[in-house]
Backbone bond lengths (Angstrom), bond angles and torsions (degrees), N, CA, C in turn:
res aa  C-N    CA-C-N  psi(-1)  N-CA   C-N-CA  omega(-1)  CA-C   N-CA-C  phi
1 X - - - 1.453 - - 1.513 108.66 -
2 X 1.290 119.35 142.08 1.428 127.41 173.88 1.593 106.30 -101.35
3 X 1.246 116.81 120.42 1.467 118.37 -172.10 1.552 108.29 -138.77
4 X 1.352 115.27 142.78 1.464 125.83 167.61 1.493 105.59 -114.11
5 X 1.306 114.48 135.52 1.512 122.05 174.39 1.504 111.80 -136.36
6 X 1.276 119.22 143.13 1.457 125.19 174.91 1.529 113.72 -152.60
7 X 1.244 113.73 150.52 1.476 123.41 179.32 1.483 109.12 -135.15
8 X 1.350 115.20 130.41 1.483 122.26 176.68 1.513 112.89 -129.10
9 X 1.315 115.70 20.20 1.436 122.28 -175.82 1.471 119.07 -73.42
10 X 1.328 116.04 -14.85 1.457 124.92 -175.49 1.536 108.15 -125.47
11 X 1.337 115.75 -172.45 1.472 123.24 177.58 1.546 111.36 -74.36
12 X 1.288 115.41 -2.34 1.482 118.37 -177.70 1.552 107.09 -117.96
13 X 1.323 114.85 127.30 1.465 122.55 176.87 1.533 109.16 -86.87
14 X 1.277 119.24 127.25 1.483 121.84 -178.25 1.472 112.11 -131.94
15 X 1.333 119.73 123.47 1.478 125.14 -178.76 1.567 107.83 -130.86
16 X 1.332 114.86 149.17 1.399 116.01 175.76 1.618 106.65 -154.53
17 X 1.304 116.12 146.68 1.460 122.00 179.04 1.538 105.62 -127.58
18 X 1.354 114.98 129.37 1.473 121.71 173.94 1.438 112.95 -110.69
19 X 1.320 117.10 135.77 1.488 120.20 174.96 1.473 109.73 -116.52
20 X 1.373 115.74 111.32 1.389 118.03 174.20 1.524 113.14 91.63
21 X 1.343 121.52 148.62 1.467 120.31 175.53 1.509 110.81 -63.98
22 X 1.376 114.53 122.95 1.412 122.14 -177.24 1.561 112.96 63.08
23 X 1.318 112.96 20.19 1.535 116.03 -177.26 1.534 109.55 -84.83
24 X 1.318 107.71 -163.66 1.519 116.54 -174.32 1.547 109.51 -72.69
25 X 1.354 115.59 151.34 1.452 122.93 -178.14 1.541 107.73 -125.90
26 X 1.314 114.41 128.04 1.425 125.07 175.59 1.540 107.30 -104.56
27 X 1.369 118.84 130.37 1.481 119.78 -171.15 1.548 110.38 -134.66
28 X 1.292 112.15 158.31 1.460 115.37 177.58 1.569 105.82 -147.17
29 X 1.304 120.21 136.98 1.422 122.56 174.49 1.542 106.66 -134.04
30 X 1.361 118.29 141.75 1.401 120.08 -176.24 1.485 109.15 -164.32
31 X 1.320 119.25 -176.11 1.485 122.07 178.66 1.544 111.38 -63.90
32 X 1.302 115.87 135.27 1.431 120.86 178.28 1.513 111.12 -105.40
33 X 1.331 117.51 -134.41 1.483 120.40 176.91 1.522 108.48 63.40
34 X 1.289 115.11 -133.85 1.499 120.03 -173.93 1.556 110.38 -67.86
35 X 1.304 114.81 -20.08 1.535 116.28 -178.16 1.510 112.65 -81.76
36 X 1.331 115.82 -15.88 1.477 118.84 -174.32 1.545 112.60 -59.93
37 X 1.302 117.64 -41.00 1.430 121.69 -177.64 1.515 113.78 -58.87
38 X 1.310 117.16 -35.99 1.478 122.00 -179.65 1.552 111.32 -86.00
39 X 1.318 115.37 -34.25 1.479 120.06 -170.95 1.516 113.56 -89.46
40 X 1.306 117.85 -22.74 1.493 120.36 -173.87 1.539 115.40 -59.80
41 X 1.323 116.70 -59.76 1.441 120.02 -174.97 1.535 111.51 -60.91
42 X 1.345 121.69 -49.80 1.487 121.47 178.69 1.540 111.40 -55.08
43 X 1.346 116.70 -41.29 1.467 119.53 -179.94 1.527 112.90 -65.54
44 X 1.405 114.04 -37.32 1.467 118.44 -179.55 1.541 110.19 -66.97
45 X 1.393 115.29 -40.74 1.437 119.99 -178.29 1.453 110.92 -64.15
46 X 1.325 117.58 -37.46 1.497 123.67 179.71 1.552 109.07 -62.88
47 X 1.369 115.73 -50.18 1.406 120.79 -178.96 1.508 113.70 -61.31
48 X 1.304 114.15 -40.60 1.520 119.29 179.34 1.518 109.44 -63.89
49 X 1.334 116.14 -37.98 1.523 116.73 177.85 1.463 110.98 -68.10
50 X 1.366 114.98 -41.31 1.525 116.71 177.38 1.527 113.26 -62.02
51 X 1.365 118.31 -32.78 1.470 121.96 -179.73 1.535 109.82 -83.10
52 X 1.319 116.99 -7.53 1.479 117.54 -175.04 1.467 116.31 64.31
53 X 1.361 116.23 38.61 1.463 120.28 -177.72 1.495 108.40 -125.03
54 X 1.368 112.50 147.43 1.502 120.12 169.37 1.501 106.49 -102.68
55 X 1.357 117.40 161.32 1.443 119.08 -177.05 1.491 112.07 -61.58
56 X 1.348 117.83 -34.73 1.398 123.17 -179.67 1.564 112.64 -61.42
57 X 1.300 114.96 -15.90 1.486 120.92 -176.96 1.565 110.11 -89.29
58 X 1.324 116.80 -8.95 1.450 117.57 -175.11 1.502 110.24 -80.79
59 X 1.298 114.60 145.58 1.518 123.99 179.17 1.541 106.98 -86.22
60 X 1.265 116.12 -31.87 1.563 120.58 179.89 1.535 110.52 -165.38
61 X 1.302 112.48 151.74 1.491 119.97 167.61 1.524 110.16 -109.52
62 X 1.340 113.08 119.95 1.530 117.26 -176.28 1.559 104.20 -101.50
63 X 1.280 116.12 138.65 1.547 119.95 176.38 1.523 111.29 -138.65
64 X 1.283 116.28 150.15 1.411 119.65 179.94 1.521 109.35 -79.27
65 X 1.309 117.51 117.83 1.467 120.88 -171.43 1.471 113.03 -95.93
66 X 1.361 120.79 1.27 1.400 125.14 176.03 1.554 110.26 109.39
67 X 1.380 113.48 -177.26 1.442 127.31 7.40 1.571 113.33 -72.82
68 X 1.292 115.64 165.71 1.455 116.19 176.79 1.559 110.24 163.38
69 X 1.319 120.34 -151.54 1.363 126.38 -176.75 1.577 109.34 -60.65
70 X 1.316 116.57 128.70 1.470 116.76 -178.21 1.538 110.72 -61.55
71 X 1.365 115.10 -44.02 1.429 118.84 -176.97 1.528 111.81 -67.84
72 X 1.388 116.09 -37.93 1.467 122.24 177.33 1.534 112.50 -63.96
73 X 1.305 114.30 -40.02 1.580 118.31 -179.94 1.480 110.19 -69.49
74 X 1.344 117.34 -40.83 1.480 115.24 176.56 1.531 112.20 -65.25
75 X 1.291 117.59 -37.92 1.496 122.26 176.85 1.621 107.10 -60.79
76 X 1.236 118.34 -50.16 1.476 120.11 -178.62 1.542 111.71 -58.57
77 X 1.333 116.63 -44.68 1.456 118.00 -176.54 1.566 110.44 -68.55
78 X 1.343 117.12 -41.22 1.413 120.75 -176.95 1.517 110.98 -66.10
79 X 1.334 117.72 -38.84 1.429 121.33 -178.53 1.561 108.77 -72.30
80 X 1.376 116.20 -42.76 1.464 116.13 177.26 1.520 111.34 -60.70
81 X 1.274 120.02 -40.40 1.465 122.01 178.11 1.585 109.30 -61.87
82 X 1.327 112.93 -51.84 1.471 117.08 -171.31 1.532 109.11 -63.65
83 X 1.343 122.50 -44.29 1.400 125.43 178.14 1.598 111.08 -60.66
84 X 1.318 116.18 -46.23 1.415 122.81 -178.82 1.530 113.04 -61.78
85 X 1.340 113.72 -45.28 1.496 116.62 176.24 1.516 113.33 -69.32
86 X 1.366 118.01 -34.12 1.393 120.71 -177.93 1.529 114.05 -75.82
87 X 1.282 118.71 -8.17 1.508 120.87 -170.88 1.539 110.77 -79.48
88 X 1.330 118.70 -13.28 1.484 119.44 -177.48 1.464 111.29 154.22
89 X 1.333 116.16 176.49 1.459 119.18 -176.95 1.539 112.85 -61.66
90 X 1.267 119.44 -36.65 1.423 122.71 -177.81 1.564 114.53 -85.52
91 X 1.313 115.48 -17.10 1.468 122.45 179.03 1.500 111.74 73.89
92 X 1.302 115.12 -178.19 1.474 119.52 177.15 1.520 108.34 -124.53
93 X 1.338 114.58 138.94 1.489 118.14 177.64 1.568 110.10 -59.44
94 X 1.289 115.30 140.97 1.486 118.56 174.32 1.578 109.52 -109.25
95 X 1.279 116.84 147.43 1.496 125.40 -171.87 1.489 106.46 -118.25
96 X 1.302 120.91 96.94 1.515 119.72 169.74 1.506 111.52 -68.37
97 X 1.280 119.07 128.64 1.438 125.28 179.66 1.512 108.92 -119.72
98 X 1.304 118.12 125.09 1.446 121.91 174.45 1.423 113.33 -58.88
99 X 1.331 123.56 126.44 1.458 126.19 -175.03 1.499 110.58 -64.02
100 X 1.415 121.79 -36.31 1.325 121.73 178.11 1.599 113.27 -69.25
101 X 1.275 118.38 -33.02 1.397 123.92 175.78 1.586 109.47 -62.28
102 X 1.336 114.71 -39.61 1.442 120.11 178.08 1.527 110.81 -67.85
103 X 1.375 116.30 -33.40 1.481 118.15 172.72 1.461 110.37 -64.10
104 X 1.345 118.86 -45.38 1.431 123.32 -176.56 1.603 109.12 -59.94
105 X 1.351 114.63 -45.58 1.447 120.23 178.86 1.477 113.64 -60.14
106 X 1.359 114.99 -47.90 1.468 120.21 179.91 1.516 110.64 -60.05
107 X 1.366 118.99 -41.76 1.420 121.73 -176.59 1.528 107.49 -66.74
108 X 1.353 118.31 -45.37 1.417 119.75 177.08 1.502 113.12 -55.33
109 X 1.314 114.46 -46.84 1.533 118.96 -179.29 1.467 110.33 -61.85
110 X 1.358 121.80 -45.47 1.394 122.37 -178.26 1.539 112.33 -65.00
111 X 1.330 115.91 -39.22 1.453 121.48 176.89 1.546 112.99 -62.60
112 X 1.300 111.21 -37.47 1.484 118.92 -175.95 1.550 108.41 -72.09
113 X 1.374 117.66 -40.45 1.386 122.57 177.65 1.509 113.13 -66.19
114 X 1.319 116.03 -34.93 1.457 124.15 -176.73 1.504 110.10 -69.41
115 X 1.356 119.01 -27.66 1.375 124.27 -173.75 1.527 115.86 -105.72
116 X 1.360 115.15 -1.29 1.465 118.02 -177.16 1.499 110.10 -70.41
117 X 1.365 115.40 156.60 1.565 119.12 179.56 1.520 106.44 -64.95
118 X 1.350 108.96 159.61 1.508 116.55 178.50 1.592 110.28 -58.05
119 X 1.320 115.36 -31.89 1.468 118.38 178.02 1.560 109.04 -124.05
120 X 1.164 118.82 140.88 1.560 119.85 176.63 1.532 108.83 101.93
121 X 1.360 112.83 -179.10 1.426 122.23 -172.68 1.574 108.63 -85.58
122 X 1.276 114.78 154.24 1.471 120.69 170.18 1.481 110.11 -67.67
123 X 1.288 119.22 145.87 1.447 125.34 177.88 1.517 110.54 -90.47
124 X 1.328 119.50 120.76 1.462 122.46 -178.76 1.536 106.20 -80.91
125 X 1.355 113.05 127.12 1.432 120.00 -177.43 1.528 111.51 -128.64
126 X 1.305 113.50 159.06 1.518 117.60 174.43 1.540 110.40 -70.09
127 X 1.341 113.86 144.53 1.529 117.31 179.80 1.497 107.78 -155.06
128 X 1.310 114.22 151.25 1.506 121.91 169.30 1.510 106.52 -107.47
129 X 1.293 115.25 136.44 1.484 121.93 -179.09 1.556 109.40 -131.15
130 X 1.352 118.10 124.32 1.433 119.96 165.94 1.488 111.33 -90.72
131 X 1.345 119.59 101.62 1.412 124.11 -177.19 1.574 111.03 -84.69
132 X 1.295 113.25 138.63 1.471 119.71 -174.55 1.525 111.52 -142.08
133 X 1.352 115.47 141.14 1.435 121.22 177.50 1.478 108.52 -137.50
134 X 1.361 115.37 139.71 1.441 123.28 -179.53 1.488 107.98 -58.70
135 X 1.362 121.51 122.45 1.475 124.19 176.01 1.525 113.23 -98.15
136 X 1.361 112.90 5.10 1.547 118.68 -173.91 1.528 109.21 62.57
137 X 1.328 113.59 -174.09 1.482 116.97 177.15 1.510 113.85 51.43
138 X 1.410 115.52 31.81 1.457 123.02 178.31 1.506 113.37 58.07
139 X 1.318 117.73 37.44 1.428 128.70 177.23 1.524 112.06 -135.84
140 X 1.337 114.28 162.96 1.478 117.80 175.77 1.560 105.03 -142.64
141 X 1.406 109.78 150.30 1.476 116.36 171.07 1.560 109.41 -87.50
142 X 1.310 119.14 144.90 1.464 120.08 -178.41 1.496 107.92 -150.35
143 X 1.396 115.17 136.91 1.431 121.38 174.51 1.496 108.23 -150.17
144 X 1.306 118.29 143.83 1.494 124.40 179.52 1.511 111.97 -101.53
145 X 1.358 111.80 135.29 1.466 119.19 -178.76 1.543 107.64 -129.41
146 X 1.367 112.08 150.92 1.451 121.38 178.19 1.536 109.40 -120.90
147 X 1.276 117.23 127.38 1.448 124.26 175.65 1.511 110.12 -106.62
148 X 1.346 119.55 121.51 1.476 122.16 -175.89 1.514 112.33 -94.64
149 X 1.275 118.05 11.72 1.478 120.56 -178.75 1.592 110.49 103.48
150 X 1.320 114.90 -13.44 1.488 119.66 179.33 1.573 112.57 -133.65
151 X 1.319 115.19 -47.93 1.476 120.41 -172.86 1.557 107.73 -134.03
152 X 1.366 111.06 157.47 1.482 121.26 175.12 1.483 111.09 -94.73
153 X 1.380 113.38 152.44 1.403 121.99 173.82 1.550 110.10 -145.60
154 X 1.283 119.25 132.90 1.446 122.70 179.50 1.535 108.09 -80.98
155 X 1.312 115.22 138.61 1.475 121.10 175.00 1.581 111.88 -93.57
156 X 1.291 116.90 6.66 1.443 120.82 -177.64 1.520 110.67 169.60
157 X 1.314 117.79 169.02 1.432 122.54 179.72 1.499 114.06 -74.81
158 X 1.316 116.74 164.87 1.507 121.11 173.60 1.512 107.54 -74.05
159 X 1.334 111.92 137.77 1.508 117.23 -179.41 1.544 108.29 -136.88
160 X 1.425 112.50 154.76 1.439 116.74 171.19 1.513 111.38 -90.53
161 X 1.357 116.71 142.55 1.436 123.13 -177.57 1.542 109.80 -134.44
162 X 1.300 116.10 147.81 1.402 118.24 157.19 1.501 110.15 -79.02
163 X 1.315 121.38 147.15 1.484 118.16 -171.56 1.516 113.62 -56.62
164 X 1.336 116.78 -35.99 1.475 120.41 176.08 1.418 116.87 -66.67
165 X 1.390 118.32 -19.68 1.465 121.48 -174.97 1.504 110.29 -100.72
166 X 1.295 118.13 10.14 1.442 121.46 178.70 1.546 113.81 -64.53
167 X 1.266 117.34 -15.63 1.496 122.77 -176.79 1.533 107.43 -57.78
168 X 1.307 120.61 -31.23 1.467 125.55 -177.85 1.537 107.78 -61.02
169 X 1.358 116.59 -41.63 1.445 121.60 177.72 1.503 114.59 -71.85
170 X 1.350 117.22 -16.94 1.416 117.20 -177.55 1.552 109.93 -105.10
171 X 1.257 115.19 12.50 1.507 116.12 -179.14 1.575 106.62 -65.27
172 X 1.271 113.12 128.91 1.501 120.33 178.47 1.463 112.58 81.17
173 X 1.365 121.52 1.87 1.403 121.18 178.72 1.558 111.99 -77.13
174 X 1.249 119.18 133.54 1.443 121.20 175.56 1.417 115.48 -87.87
175 X 1.323 120.48 179.90 1.503 121.05 -175.23 1.541 115.29 -68.91
176 X 1.350 114.67 -10.33 1.502 118.90 -179.35 1.540 110.88 -87.10
177 X 1.381 115.19 -9.58 1.546 115.44 -175.24 1.592 102.63 -71.43
178 X 1.357 109.66 137.79 1.467 122.66 -177.02 1.500 109.22 -97.78
179 X 1.326 119.77 120.34 1.479 121.32 172.96 1.553 107.38 -89.15
180 X 1.339 116.11 125.77 1.506 117.13 -176.06 1.535 108.19 -139.32
181 X 1.308 114.02 148.06 1.429 120.59 177.98 1.533 113.61 150.25
182 X 1.356 115.17 -155.71 1.502 117.39 -176.01 1.536 105.67 -125.38
183 X 1.329 117.41 30.14 1.462 119.03 -177.00 1.566 114.34 -100.69
184 X 1.326 118.67 -1.67 1.439 121.12 -174.39 1.438 115.03 -72.54
185 X 1.366 117.47 -35.52 1.456 121.11 179.75 1.549 110.02 -68.46
186 X 1.324 119.48 -51.67 1.425 121.24 -177.29 1.561 114.64 -73.46
187 X 1.359 113.78 -31.32 1.511 116.48 -169.29 1.496 115.06 -128.24
188 X 1.329 114.85 5.30 1.486 118.78 -172.08 1.493 116.18 -50.08
189 X 1.284 117.40 -45.96 1.467 119.08 -176.87 1.464 114.42 -75.72
190 X 1.319 117.03 -10.27 1.542 122.25 179.25 1.521 110.85 -97.98
191 X 1.355 119.49 -13.29 1.438 122.71 -175.77 1.569 107.83 -74.42
192 X 1.328 118.69 149.91 1.453 120.40 177.42 1.459 114.75 -51.06
193 X 1.323 117.35 133.03 1.468 121.38 175.35 1.592 109.61 -75.53
194 X 1.296 115.28 143.12 1.480 119.38 -177.13 1.487 110.22 177.05
195 X 1.296 115.65 175.80 1.539 123.49 -175.46 1.540 111.41 -76.03
196 X 1.353 120.77 -3.21 1.464 119.81 -169.14 1.571 109.61 -71.63
197 X 1.304 118.08 130.22 1.431 119.99 174.13 1.661 110.78 -69.95
198 X 1.314 112.13 149.88 1.456 118.13 -175.27 1.574 109.85 -116.36
199 X 1.308 116.49 140.35 1.430 118.43 178.02 1.556 111.78 -141.59
200 X 1.328 115.13 125.12 1.462 117.14 -180.00 1.525 108.44 -72.20
201 X 1.373 118.65 126.95 1.364 122.71 -177.53 1.492 111.20 -150.28
202 X 1.340 120.49 146.69 1.441 122.25 176.60 1.506 109.92 -121.90
203 X 1.362 117.75 165.78 1.506 120.72 179.53 1.535 109.41 -80.34
204 X 1.347 118.20 81.35 1.467 117.74 -172.28 1.514 109.75 -88.41
205 X 1.317 113.50 163.99 1.475 119.72 -179.61 1.479 115.25 -67.92
206 X 1.402 115.41 -32.43 1.476 117.92 175.66 1.591 112.91 -60.30
207 X 1.322 114.88 -36.76 1.480 119.16 175.76 1.509 110.14 -62.64
208 X 1.303 114.08 -39.31 1.494 120.24 -176.96 1.518 109.47 -66.96
209 X 1.304 115.84 -33.73 1.497 119.38 177.20 1.505 109.81 -63.41
210 X 1.316 116.63 -44.55 1.440 121.11 179.27 1.460 112.65 -65.15
211 X 1.319 117.45 -33.87 1.503 121.23 178.93 1.549 113.09 -74.35
212 X 1.323 114.97 -30.36 1.464 122.96 -165.45 1.551 113.26 -56.74
213 X 1.398 118.51 -44.24 1.488 112.35 -176.05 1.465 114.31 -65.32
214 X 1.313 122.48 -39.03 1.457 118.54 174.31 1.519 116.31 -68.96
215 X 1.337 117.15 -32.63 1.405 120.50 179.96 1.491 110.79 -68.45
216 X 1.417 116.98 -39.86 1.455 121.91 175.88 1.530 110.52 -65.69
217 X 1.305 116.63 -42.12 1.436 121.61 177.96 1.547 112.68 -60.59
218 X 1.324 111.71 -32.76 1.494 115.72 179.75 1.581 112.72 -81.15
219 X 1.310 114.88 -0.59 1.497 121.24 173.05 1.555 110.26 81.51
220 X 1.320 116.49 27.25 1.527 120.52 -178.54 1.593 111.66 -84.34
221 X 1.264 120.25 -7.47 1.508 119.77 175.72 1.437 108.35 -66.20
222 X 1.308 115.03 150.72 1.559 120.60 -176.63 1.564 105.93 -136.81
223 X 1.345 113.37 158.43 1.499 118.24 169.97 1.493 112.19 -56.94
224 X 1.296 116.40 157.80 1.470 123.11 -179.14 1.526 113.27 -53.57
225 X 1.352 120.02 -39.68 1.416 123.19 -176.01 1.516 111.21 -72.19
226 X 1.313 117.46 -9.17 1.550 117.72 176.08 1.478 110.82 -106.36
227 X 1.290 117.63 21.43 1.493 121.13 174.12 1.564 108.65 -80.19
228 X 1.378 116.39 85.74 1.429 121.52 -169.29 1.528 107.43 -117.31
229 X 1.409 114.85 153.39 1.388 119.03 -178.00 1.591 109.27 -82.97
230 X 1.337 116.19 162.19 1.433 125.20 176.73 1.501 106.74 -102.80
231 X 1.342 121.33 105.31 1.474 121.92 177.26 1.536 105.94 -107.27
232 X 1.336 110.97 132.52 1.443 118.30 176.66 1.509 113.28 -96.98
233 X 1.323 114.67 -23.06 1.410 118.02 172.46 1.542 111.27 -139.48
234 X 1.323 117.86 158.35 1.442 121.42 -177.87 1.479 113.34 -91.71
235 X 1.358 118.43 -24.12 1.420 123.68 -176.50 1.511 110.25 -84.58
236 X 1.387 115.39 129.77 1.425 121.80 -177.84 1.483 118.62 -101.01
237 X 1.341 112.46 -17.62 1.534 119.05 -177.99 1.475 111.06 -161.57
238 X 1.308 115.35 158.52 1.414 120.74 179.07 1.507 111.90 -82.91
239 X 1.332 119.85 142.60 1.429 123.18 -179.44 1.516 111.87 -67.94
240 X 1.354 120.46 159.17 1.437 121.86 174.05 1.525 112.00 -53.35
241 X 1.338 114.19 -39.73 1.479 116.46 -177.45 1.581 110.97 -65.39
242 X 1.295 115.01 -43.15 1.498 118.64 174.04 1.429 117.21 -58.65
243 X 1.331 115.44 -38.89 1.530 120.66 179.84 1.546 107.85 -69.48
244 X 1.297 118.94 -40.90 1.410 122.58 178.36 1.499 113.09 -62.59
245 X 1.379 116.77 -43.59 1.413 120.69 177.90 1.497 110.86 -66.67
246 X 1.336 120.28 -37.25 1.463 119.29 177.44 1.536 112.95 -67.86
247 X 1.319 113.63 -38.18 1.464 115.06 178.05 1.501 111.61 -65.72
248 X 1.376 116.28 -35.33 1.425 119.66 178.41 1.580 111.32 -65.75
249 X 1.330 113.91 -46.06 1.449 120.08 -179.64 1.484 113.78 -59.46
250 X 1.390 116.26 -38.86 1.439 123.94 175.23 1.475 112.74 -60.47
251 X 1.335 112.69 -47.30 1.503 118.99 -178.48 1.561 111.15 -63.65
252 X 1.395 115.40 -38.42 1.483 119.73 179.69 1.513 108.82 -67.26
253 X 1.377 117.64 -35.47 1.434 118.29 -177.39 1.533 112.38 -72.16
254 X 1.348 113.04 -28.20 1.453 120.60 178.29 1.526 113.36 -76.85
255 X 1.295 115.65 -25.36 1.484 119.30 -177.60 1.522 107.57 -132.12
256 X 1.400 120.36 79.09 1.449 122.53 179.91 1.474 111.14 -55.13
257 X 1.325 115.68 139.49 1.478 120.97 174.62 1.502 112.70 92.75
258 X 1.319 117.14 -22.88 1.379 119.54 -178.77 1.543 112.34 -76.36
259 X 1.315 117.48 141.52 1.470 121.30 177.40 1.520 108.11 -94.72
260 X 1.309 112.63 128.44 1.488 123.05 178.07 1.526 108.01 -126.20
261 X 1.337 116.59 119.31 1.433 117.56 -179.40 1.602 110.33 -73.53
262 X 1.355 110.84 131.84 1.471 117.52 -179.91 1.518 110.22 -98.22
263 X 1.305 119.21 154.58 1.476 120.02 178.75 1.474 112.47 -61.89
C-alpha cells in the first residue's frame, strides 16, 4: 500500500509516506501549531518526491482528526480534502484517525521496542493504554484503549478532564495500564498518584501508518468531503473576564485574608 499520513493536532507536525506493503517510510517532524499551515504542504511534497510517488499513486491519505488544536485540525482536514480532490477525477479515499488512538499505538510501539531482546524481534503483547493530550485551558483529553495483540478497541469515548479528576478514567485500571501522552510536563503533579507507568508520546504519522491497514480493512475510509475534525468542546479560549477572575482567585489563595478587588 502507498500511504500518506500526517498529524497537526499538537505543537509537533508529523508526516510520513509509505511506499508498498511493509516498504520504506519517509518521515518528517517539525514545529506544529501556528506553523503547521505553512509548513505542511511543502514538507508533504518533499517526502512524496523522496518516495518517488505521485498523489494518484496513493491508496489513501490518513490524517489526525483530533481532538487537539482547533487550528491544527482545520489545517489537517483542509489539506487532506485538497490533496484527495486534486489527485484525479475519482479522488483518493481519506482515512480519519483519532489522535488519541495514534498516541496509544505509538506508546505501545515504543514500549515494545524498549523491552525487545537484544537480538530478534519484539514480542507483540496485549496492553491497555490511557491516552492523553493537553487540551489547554487547564484540561486534558483522555481515552482508554485495549490492544489484544492484533487490533485496538476503545473502552469508552474521549472525554475532557481536569487533571485532578482523571481518577474517573482510571477506575478499574490495574498496575499494567500505561499512561501515555503529552500531559506530564504541564499536569504531572496534579494527576492521580498510582502504580501506572507513564510514557511521553505524541500522535505521530508513523503510528498512523501502522494503524491504517486495519482501519482501511474495517471500512473507515471516507470520501474527501467527509474529512472532518473531531471536536470534543466548542470553546477554544477563556474570556478576558475568566482570566481576570482566575488571576484574582490565585492571588487570594496565595495571600489569605487579603482583599483583592475582582472585576
